[in-house]
C-alpha positions in Angstrom: 114.8 -74.1 18.0 118.1 -74.7 16.6 116.8 -75.7 13.3 115.0 -72.6 13.2 118.4 -70.6 13.7 120.1 -72.4 11.1 117.2 -71.9 8.6 116.8 -68.2 9.0 118.3 -67.0 5.9 120.2 -63.7 5.2 119.3 -63.2 1.1 121.4 -62.1 -1.3 120.8 -59.3 -4.6 120.5 -62.0 -6.8 116.7 -63.0 -8.3 116.2 -66.1 -6.2 118.3 -64.8 -3.1 120.5 -67.3 -3.1 124.2 -67.7 -4.9 123.8 -67.4 -8.5 125.0 -66.5 -11.9 124.8 -66.6 -15.6 128.1 -67.9 -17.1 129.0 -67.0 -20.9 130.3 -70.7 -21.3 128.5 -74.6 -22.2 127.0 -76.4 -19.3 130.0 -79.0 -19.5 132.5 -76.5 -19.2 131.0 -74.8 -16.4 130.5 -77.8 -14.5 133.9 -78.6 -15.0 135.5 -75.6 -13.8 132.9 -75.7 -10.4 134.6 -79.0 -10.2 138.0 -78.2 -10.2 137.4 -75.2 -8.3 135.6 -77.1 -5.3 138.2 -80.1 -5.3 141.6 -77.9 -5.8 143.4 -76.9 -2.7 142.7 -78.1 0.9 139.2 -77.2 1.2 138.0 -80.5 2.7 135.2 -80.8 -0.1 134.2 -84.1 -1.7 131.9 -84.3 -4.4 128.8 -87.0 -3.7 126.5 -86.7 -6.2 127.2 -85.9 -10.0 124.7 -85.2 -12.6 124.1 -83.6 -15.7 122.5 -80.8 -14.4 123.5 -81.0 -10.8 127.0 -81.5 -8.6 126.8 -82.0 -5.0 129.7 -81.5 -2.7 130.2 -82.4 1.3 132.5 -81.4 4.1 132.6 -81.6 7.9 130.5 -78.3 8.9 133.4 -78.7 12.1 133.5 -79.0 15.6 131.0 -76.3 16.2 128.1 -77.5 14.2 128.9 -81.1 15.6 128.7 -80.0 19.2 125.3 -78.0 18.7 123.6 -79.9 16.3 124.9 -83.3 16.2 124.4 -86.4 18.4 125.9 -89.1 20.3 125.2 -91.6 18.3 126.5 -89.6 14.9 128.0 -86.4 15.9 129.2 -85.1 12.5 127.5 -82.4 10.8 128.2 -81.6 7.2 128.2 -78.7 5.2 126.3 -79.4 1.6 127.3 -77.0 -1.3 124.4 -78.3 -4.2 125.2 -76.6 -7.8 122.2 -76.9 -10.5 122.9 -75.7 -13.8 120.1 -75.0 -16.5 121.2 -74.5 -20.6 120.6 -70.8 -21.8 120.7 -69.9 -25.6 124.5 -68.9 -24.8 125.2 -69.3 -21.3 124.5 -71.7 -18.5 122.5 -70.3 -15.6 124.2 -71.5 -12.2 122.1 -71.8 -8.6 123.9 -72.6 -6.0 122.7 -73.5 -2.3 124.5 -74.2 1.0 123.0 -76.2 3.8 123.8 -78.3 7.0 123.3 -81.8 6.7 122.8 -84.2 9.9 122.4 -87.9 8.8 119.8 -87.9 6.4 118.1 -84.6 7.8 118.8 -81.5 5.8 118.9 -78.8 9.0 118.3 -75.6 6.8 120.4 -72.8 4.8 123.6 -72.2 5.7 123.1 -68.7 4.7 126.1 -67.3 6.5 128.0 -69.2 3.4 126.0 -67.2 0.7 128.7 -64.7 0.4 131.6 -66.9 -0.1 129.3 -69.2 -2.5 128.6 -66.2 -4.7 132.1 -65.1 -5.0 133.1 -68.4 -6.1 130.5 -68.1 -9.0 131.8 -65.0 -9.7 135.4 -66.1 -9.7 134.3 -69.1 -12.0 132.5 -66.8 -14.3 135.5 -64.5 -14.6 137.8 -67.4 -15.2 135.6 -68.9 -18.2 134.7 -65.7 -19.5 138.3 -64.4 -19.4 137.9 -61.1 -17.6 139.5 -60.2 -14.0 138.7 -62.0 -10.8 136.4 -60.0 -8.8 137.8 -58.9 -4.9 137.1 -61.4 -2.0 134.2 -60.3 0.1 135.0 -58.5 3.0 135.0 -60.4 6.2 132.3 -60.9 8.4 131.9 -58.3 10.9 132.7 -59.4 14.8 129.8 -59.6 17.1 130.1 -56.7 19.6 130.5 -58.3 23.4 127.0 -58.7 25.3 126.7 -55.9 27.6 128.6 -56.3 30.9 130.5 -59.1 29.1 134.3 -59.3 30.0 136.8 -58.4 27.5 
């Protein structure tokens, strides 16, 4: 049941329903910008796989994910950010996916992170195309308390 809940996706208004962008820059420059953005600061991401058309980053998904999705033998659940790049005539198409992983098993899309991933791609696009960065997306609305719950 938990795998089903994690796998329920909230799609974005993009062609794929996932984070994507077309960036007017060569793939090598786009890839370098993505790696820099993901590893800069204290975001906790590590580069775990790199190829000509792919980069994959992971970080600990946190205590909540470990509690609900981890196991006694291996409590750590990883958040994975996978970026695929495709050459286009004068641009690079970038497609991202955010998933949760426990051991060798992908647990499903982490669609709650799609807005942040899309914003990251828009910021990289703005930087490489020398335009202003877009404003940060609004925070997720708070879940209202259940009926009869104490406040």
